[in-house]
N, C-alpha and C positions, 0 to 999 in steps of 0.2 A: 632428780630423775622423775618423770611423769609416770603415773599409774600405767598408762598405755604402753610406754616403752618397757616398763618392768615386766608387764604381762607378755609382751612380745618376746623379751629375752628368755622368759621362763618357757614359752612355747617352743622357741628355737632350740633351747637346751634339751627339752624333752624329745624333740624330733631327732636331734643329733645322737642322743643316747639310744633312741630306738634304732636308728640306722646302724650304729655301732654293734648293738645287740644282734641285729639281723646278719651283719657281716660276720660276727663271731660265730653265730650258729651255723651259718652257710659254710664257713671254713670247716667247722667241726664235722658237719654232715658230708662234705666233700672228701675229708680225710677218711671217714667211715666207709664211704662209697669205694674209695681207691683200695682200701684193705679188703673189702668184700670182693672187689673185682679180681684182685690178685689171688685170693683164696678160690674164687670161682674158676679161674683159669687153670690153677694148679690141680684142682680136683676134676674138672670136666673136660679139659682139652682133648683127652682121648676120644671123647664121644664124636668129635669132628671127624674121626677116621673110621667110624662105623661103616661097614658095607651094607647094602640093601638086601639083607638076608632074612628080614622079618616077614613071615607069611602075610600078616595083615597089612603091613606097609606096601607089599607087593600087589595086594588087591587094589589098593587106592592108586598105586602107580599104573597099574594095567588100565583102570577105568579112566583116569585123566588122559592117558595116551590115546584113547579111542574118541573122545568128545572134542568138538570144535568150540562149543559155547558152554562154559562151566556155570553160567547163570541159569541154565535149565534146571539145575539142582534146587533152585529156589521154589519151583512149582511142580517138580516131578519126582516120583520115587526113583532113586537110583538103583534100587534093588541089589545093593552091594552085599547086604547082610540079610538074607531071606528070613522071614518070620520074626524080625526084630523091629521093623518099621522105623528105622533110624532116619532122622531128619537133621542133617549137619552140613548145610551148604557152605558155611563160612570156611571151615577147614578144607573142604573140597575145592573151593575156589583158590585158596592159597596153594594147595598141592598143584593145581593146574598151571598157575602162574609160574611156580618154581620149576615145573617140568618143561614148560615152553622156553624157558631161559637156560636151564642147565641140563635138561635131559634127565637120564636115569641116575645121575650122580647124587649120592646120599648126603654129602657134606653140606650143600646149601640148606637142605631141609633140617638137618641136625642144627645147623647155625641159627635157623629161625626159631626152633623150639628153645634153644638155649638163650637166645635174645629175649624172647617173651618171658621165660622164667626169671631172668635177671631184671627185667622191667617190673615184674611183680614184686621182686625183692626191694626194688627201689621205692615202689608205692607203700609197701609194708614199713620201710625205714621212715618214710615221711610221716606216717601215722604215729609210729613208736616215738619218734623224736619230739612230736608235739606233746606227748604226755610223760616221757621218761627223759630226763636231762643227763643222766649218768651215761657218758660216752662208752665206756667199756661194756656196761650191761646191755646197751642198745646194740652194740656190735655182736655180742655174743648170741643174744636172742635172735636177731635177724639171721645170723650164721646158721642157727638151728634150723630155720625154714629153708635156707639156701642149700644146705647139705643134710639130707635126711633119707632114710629108707622109704619114707612116705612121699618125698617130692622128686626122687631120682627118675621115676617112670615118665611123668609128663615132660620133664626136662630133656629126656634122652629118647623117648619113643615117639616117632613121628606121628603115628596114629592116634596118640593121646594129646594132640595139640588143642583139641576142643576144651580140655580141662583148663588149660592156661588162659584161654579167652574168658571162660566163665569166672575164674578166680579174678582176673584183672577187672571184670565188671563189677564184682563184689567189692574189691578193694577201692575202686574209684567211688563207688556209691557210699561206702563207710566213710571215706575221707570227706566226701561232700557233706554228709550229715553232720560230721564233727566240725568241720571248718566253717560251714555256713548254715547253721540250723535256722537262722532267722531270714533266710533269703525269701524272695517273693515266691508265692505258691507256684507260679508258672515255671520258675526255674527248677523247683523241686520236681514238678511233674515231668518236665523235659528230661532231667537227669534220669528219673526212674524209668520213663518209657524208652529213652535211648539205650541205656545200659541193659534193660531187660531184653530188648530186641537183639542187641549183640550177643547176649548169653543164649538166648533161644535159638538164634541162628547157628550157634556153635554146638549145642548138645541138649538132649532132653532134660538133663538135670539142671540146665540153666534157669529152670522155673524157681530155683532157690533165690534168684535175684528179686523178682517182684514179691515173693513171699516174705523175704527178709524185710523189704521195704514196708510191707503191710504191717509186720510184727513190730518193727522199730518205731513206726509213726503211732500206731495205736497203743502199743505196750509202754512206751516211755514218754510220750507227749513232749519231745524236745524239739521237734521239727514243725515249722509253722505251716502245717497242712490240716484241714478239717478232716473229720472222719469221713464225710461224704466224698471229699476229693480223693482221698487215698483209696477208699473202697472202690470208687468209680473207675479210677485208672487201673487198679488191680483187675477188676472184672473185665474192663476193656481189653487189656493185655492178654489175659488168659482166655477170654472169649475169641479173640482174633486168632490166637495161636491154635486153639482147639479146632476152629473152623478151617484153618489152613490145612491142619493134619487130616481133618475129615475129608477135604477135597482131594488131597494127595493119596491117602491111604484107604479111603472109604471107611465104612463102619466096622470092618473087620480088625478090631484092635488086638494087636498081639503084645503079650507081656515079655519082658526080658527074662531069660532063664539061662543060668550058668552053673558051672560046677562049684562045689563047696564042701564044707564039713559040718555035719550035724553033732552038736555037743563037743566040737573041736576034735573029734576022733573018728566019726563015721562019714566016709566019703560018699557023695552022690555026684552023678555026672550031669543031670538036669534037675534043677530045683522043681520045675513044673511036673516032673514024673513022680514026685513023692506023694503019698497019701495026704489028704487034706490036713489031718491033725499034725503030721510031721512037717508039712509045708508051712503051717502057721507057726510051729516051733522054730523053724529055720528063719522065718521073717523076724521074729522076736530076737533070736540069737544074733542075726546079722546086725540089727539096730544096736544091740548091746556092745558087740565087737567094735562096730564103727564108732560108738561113743567113747569107749575106754582105751582104744588102741594107742592113742597119742601119749598116754601115760603108763600104759601097760603093753609094751611091744612084745607080747608073748606069742602072737600068731604069725604063721607063715603067709604067703601071698594068697593062699586059698582059704585061710581061716583055721587051719590045722594047728594043734598045740605040739606038733612034732619038734619045733625048736627047743621046747623045754626038755625033751627027752634025749636030745643030742648032747654029748659030753662037751662039745665045743660051743654050745650055745647058751648053757646055763649061766656062766659067768657074765658074759657081756649083757645078756637080757636082764639078769639080776641087777647089775650095776645101773643099766639104763632105766629099769623100772623104779628102783630106789631113788635115783636122781630126779626122774620125771615127777613121780608122786610127791617127793619132798618139795620140789620147785613149785608144783601146783598148790601144796598145802601152805607154804610160805606166802605165796601170793594171795591166799584166801583168808588171811588172819585179820583183815579189816573189812569193813563194809564195802561191797563191790562198787567200782566205779561204773560209769555209763559204758565206757569202752569194754570193760570186762563183761558186762551184760550182753553187749553186742557179740562179743567173742563166743560166749556160751550159747547164744541163739544160733549162731553160724554152725557150731558143732552139732547141735541138736537137729537143725534142719538138714544138714548134710548126712547125718546118720539116718534119719527118717526117709529122706528121699531115695537113699540107696538101700532100702530094706531088703531088696531081692538079692543082694550080693555083698560079699566082703572081698575087697582087694586093697593092696597097699596104696595104689595110685588114687583110689577114692578118697583117701585121707589127706590129700594135697591141701584142700581148704581147711580141714580140721587142724593140720599142722600149723598153718599160718594163724589160725584163730587162737591156738594154744600159746604161741609166742606173744600174740597180741594180749592175751589175757594176762600173762605174767608181767609183761613190760608195763602195763597200765595200772598195776596194782598200787593202790594208796600206800600200802605197807612198804613197798619197795621205793616209792617216790619219796617218802618221809623218813625212812629209817636207813642209816648208813650201815648199821650192823646187819640187817636183813639183806641189803644189796650185796654185801660181801658174801654172805651165805648163798645167795642166788647166783652170783658169778662163779663161785666154786662148783655148784651143781651143774651150771651151764657148760663149764669147761669139761666136766666129766662127760656129759651128754655129747658134746661137740667132738671130743676126741674119738669116742666109740663110733659116732656117726661117720666121721671121715674114714675110719678103718673099714666099716661095713659098706659104705658107698663105693669106696676104692675097689674093694673086692667085687661088688656087684657090676661095676663098670668094666673091670678086667674080664670077668666071666662072660659078661654079654658081648664084649668085643671078640673074645674067642669063639663064642657060640655063633655069632653072625658069620664069621669066617667058615665055620663048619656048615652052616645052613646054606651058604651060597653054592656049596657043591652037592646040594640034595634036592635040586629042582625036579629031578626025575622021580623023587620019592613022594610019599603021601602027605608030607608036612605042608606042601603047598596045594591049595585047592585049585586043580587045573580047570575047573568049570568057571572060576572067577579071575584066574590069572592066565593070560594068553601067551602062547609060544613066542610071539614077536617081542614082548616085553622081556621075557625070560632070556632070549637070545641077546637082546641089547644089554641087559645087565651082565651077562656072562662075557660078552665082548668088551664092555666097559672096564670090567675088572680082570680081563684076560684069563679067564678060567677055561681051560681047553679040555680037561678031562676030570671025571669024577674022582675024588679022593686026593686030588692035588690042590694045595692051597693056592688062592688067587693072588695074583701079583697086580697091585693097583697101577694102572697106567697113568702116565703123566698127561697124555692127551687122549681124549676120547676119539676112537675111530667110528663111532656110531652117531648117526644123524640124531639131533635132538627132536626133529619132527617125527610125528607118528606116521 
């Protein structure tokens, strides 16, 4: 047998082995996805039956019902939320399209949010499977991102769709940096510019995408981009975005201000109303809460420590905290991998960008990053014993999360049905929600009198057109 024939046989064997390996990995990934989908449907299916009773959702619904061209939101202030200067055209365009097709029905919009959430889960699984070969551990860690008190809001609240778009942009960028670090500079720049644009058209906090790209390239030097190239594209993106906001909103920059708790115990209704020294303390406290909440879930949605004082909350919070801290500790016993460093950067950036507020929904990105941090730990990749410990801890977290999320979904479902009967009350800002939209919603869900629960109609008797 000639040397050329032998070399050809070796190459063919190598290719065949590689193909078989890809098929085997694909089968495993598909099996994990099927299990995740079944778990997803079992926990989240009730969300599809939410009624449009959320006041913020109704503000968006009322707005898109009155405009003929949603693209105007790209260049004009929608004035949906006065004094906040919100620029979020991408979610608005999606709301408009859904309204034109389905009218005031809530189901299609809920389905879109759930689909985007599951797509993010698929992207997370792709990244995790590239670094963690243990099938059970991969499934458990991705499940923690799928079902969590920190990821339930974007998945179920129509008005928080922007967070799903921003997270998707981040996951796609992380996957690109990990899978193609040596790609041509032009390809890297195109990814950074395109995904940054998607994020910034979704939400102000989408600025996390170009900032992460800058830190990842300059801080870890694994991506084939020069310092000049990444700094130039970063400044170009931020400059264009700032100029656009200046044109739309003018020079009167308004800061976001919301309710919260100082020191976890003292409530304030507007952070901007606090004295300067207390406001600075609140900023620092929000950053700390945002940073540690994924491993210390002791705060309620406004940042209060009330859950610790409730008898029903001490045991589950204690178990979740012990399991999460232990999981983080086990994953930190070896030198951090590149993916772990990326995950910590994401948590830090997410915490700093949201220094003005603490909310569970803000931790959506951090929860994904936490799961990514644990899954990519060299200690868990190399040690069977530590993987067994990690699986046990993840099971505890997942079981409590399922119970907590199920309760949250049930409560929100009942609350929406109560809210739909309160359109005459102060919960809905009548200056931003018009009577026509309210009448359409009431007719769609056949609510005829206050205090009587709505009966969902099978066929809408209301025109979908405004």
